[in-house]
GUPABA-588498 format. One line per field, with one value per residue (C-alpha): residue in three letters; chain; x, y, z. Coordinates in nm, 2 decimals, padded with zeros to 4 digits, m for minus. Each point is the difference from the previous one (the first is absolute). Example, Ala and Ser with C-alpha at 12.3 -4.5 7.8 and 13.67 -1.06 7.14 Angstrom:
type = [ala,ser] .
mol = [A,A] .
c1 = [01.23,00.14] .
c2 = [m00.45,00.34] .
c3 = [00.78,m00.07] .
! end
This chain:
type = [met,ala,asp,ile,tyr,lys,asp,ala,lys,thr,asp,glu,trp,his,tyr,pro,asp,ser,ala,tyr,ile,leu,ser,glu,thr,asp,glu,arg,gly,ile,ile,val,tyr,ala,asn,glu,leu,phe,cys,asp,ile,ala,gly,tyr,arg,leu,glu,glu,leu,leu,gly,gln,pro,his,asn,ile,val,arg,asn,pro,ser,met,pro,arg,val,ala,phe,lys,gly,leu,trp,asn,asp,val,his,thr,lys,gly,phe,trp,thr,gly,phe,val,val,asn,arg,arg,lys,asp,met,gly,his,tyr,trp,val,tyr,ala,thr,val,leu,arg,arg,leu,asp,arg,glu,gly,lys,ala,arg,tyr,leu,ser,ile,arg,thr,lys,pro,asn,arg,ser,asn,val,glu,lys,tyr,thr,lys,leu,tyr,ala,glu,leu,lys,ala,glu,glu] .
mol = [A,A,A,A,A,A,A,A,A,A,A,A,A,A,A,A,A,A,A,A,A,A,A,A,A,A,A,A,A,A,A,A,A,A,A,A,A,A,A,A,A,A,A,A,A,A,A,A,A,A,A,A,A,A,A,A,A,A,A,A,A,A,A,A,A,A,A,A,A,A,A,A,A,A,A,A,A,A,A,A,A,A,A,A,A,A,A,A,A,A,A,A,A,A,A,A,A,A,A,A,A,A,A,A,A,A,A,A,A,A,A,A,A,A,A,A,A,A,A,A,A,A,A,A,A,A,A,A,A,A,A,A,A,A,A,A,A,A] .
c1 = [m04.41,m00.32,m00.18,00.17,00.08,00.13,m00.16,00.24,m00.11,00.00,00.27,m00.28,m00.03,m00.33,m00.10,m00.34,m00.28,m00.05,00.37,00.15,00.38,00.12,00.31,00.12,00.28,00.20,m00.01,00.29,m00.18,00.19,m00.20,m00.04,m00.29,m00.11,m00.27,00.07,m00.22,00.20,00.32,m00.18,m00.16,00.32,00.24,00.20,00.10,m00.08,00.37,00.04,m00.29,00.07,00.23,m00.04,m00.17,m00.39,00.10,00.16,m00.33,m00.04,m00.10,00.18,m00.32,m00.18,m00.01,00.17,m00.33,m00.16,00.22,00.00,m00.35,00.01,00.26,m00.19,m00.32,00.18,00.17,m00.35,m00.26,00.21,m00.08,m00.04,m00.19,00.09,00.11,00.38,00.20,00.28,00.30,00.12,00.39,m00.05,m00.09,m00.37,m00.28,m00.34,m00.25,m00.13,m00.28,00.17,m00.08,00.30,m00.07,00.26,00.02,00.22,00.18,00.07,00.28,m00.19,00.17,m00.20,m00.09,m00.16,m00.22,m00.10,m00.32,m00.05,m00.26,m00.03,m00.19,m00.26,00.13,m00.20,00.22,00.30,m00.09,m00.10,00.33,00.23,m00.11,m00.01,00.33,00.16,m00.14,00.14,00.34,00.02,m00.07,00.30] .
c2 = [m02.13,00.01,m00.29,m00.08,m00.34,m00.14,m00.22,m00.27,m00.08,00.33,00.19,00.26,00.17,00.08,00.26,00.09,00.13,00.29,00.12,00.31,00.00,00.36,00.15,00.34,00.11,00.32,00.17,m00.24,m00.31,m00.08,m00.13,00.22,m00.19,m00.37,m00.12,m00.35,m00.18,00.13,m00.13,m00.34,m00.08,00.13,m00.21,00.28,00.15,00.39,00.08,m00.16,00.18,00.37,00.18,m00.28,00.06,m00.12,m00.20,m00.26,m00.18,00.03,m00.32,m00.06,m00.16,00.35,00.16,00.32,00.17,m00.06,00.21,00.24,00.04,00.06,00.28,00.17,m00.01,00.10,00.31,00.10,m00.09,m00.01,m00.38,m00.35,m00.30,m00.36,m00.34,m00.10,m00.31,00.07,m00.21,m00.08,00.00,m00.38,00.03,m00.10,00.21,00.19,00.16,00.34,00.24,00.32,00.37,00.23,00.38,00.28,00.27,00.27,00.02,00.31,00.10,m00.02,m00.33,m00.28,m00.31,m00.32,m00.17,m00.38,m00.15,m00.38,m00.23,m00.36,m00.07,m00.27,m00.31,00.05,00.34,m00.17,m00.28,00.26,00.21,m00.28,m00.10,00.38,00.07,m00.31,00.10,00.37,m00.13,m00.23,00.27,00.21] .
c3 = [05.85,m00.19,m00.10,m00.31,m00.17,m00.32,m00.22,m00.08,m00.34,m00.13,00.21,00.06,00.33,00.16,00.25,00.20,m00.24,00.24,m00.01,m00.14,m00.12,00.00,m00.10,m00.10,m00.22,m00.07,m00.36,m00.12,00.10,00.33,00.29,00.29,00.19,00.02,00.21,00.18,m00.25,m00.29,00.17,00.09,m00.35,m00.19,00.24,00.08,00.35,00.01,00.00,m00.32,m00.18,00.10,m00.22,m00.26,m00.38,00.04,m00.30,00.26,m00.01,m00.36,m00.15,m00.33,m00.17,00.02,m00.34,m00.04,m00.16,00.32,00.19,m00.27,00.02,00.39,m00.03,m00.28,00.24,00.30,m00.18,m00.18,00.24,00.33,00.06,m00.17,00.11,m00.13,00.06,00.05,00.07,00.23,00.07,00.37,00.11,m00.04,m00.36,00.09,m00.10,00.09,m00.13,00.09,m00.10,00.02,00.01,m00.05,00.11,m00.09,00.27,00.08,00.36,00.20,m00.23,m00.33,m00.09,m00.14,00.18,m00.10,00.24,m00.09,00.16,m00.07,00.07,m00.10,m00.30,m00.08,m00.18,m00.31,m00.07,00.09,m00.25,m00.27,00.07,00.00,m00.35,m00.13,00.13,m00.15,m00.34,00.04,00.11,m00.29,m00.24,00.16] .
! end
């Protein structure tokens, strides 16, 4: 298991600054690959994630407009980069700075590769506030 830990006061989980959380979904958003850190930080075993919708880790505090922008950029530019708070199996959460890339597999079907790193605290604080404001407007 990677060096991850929980902040008991905030229920936020942390992972190494140098780590990469990786996953890939098919064209329907079904997880087809997840690295060990993704499993560890999300609190699932690999067998629990494969075949599941990627939104299994969607945190309800994320505003819908953020995902609308993500998918708009992925479909128009082929990628998106931004800050996301995800939900763990135990209902804790963790923050990521994510890049989502659209690619085509050998059969020409879309695949979505997500590469995530640990954001700095100032961005977590900034986006915690922004996402709460956007969520309140929904």
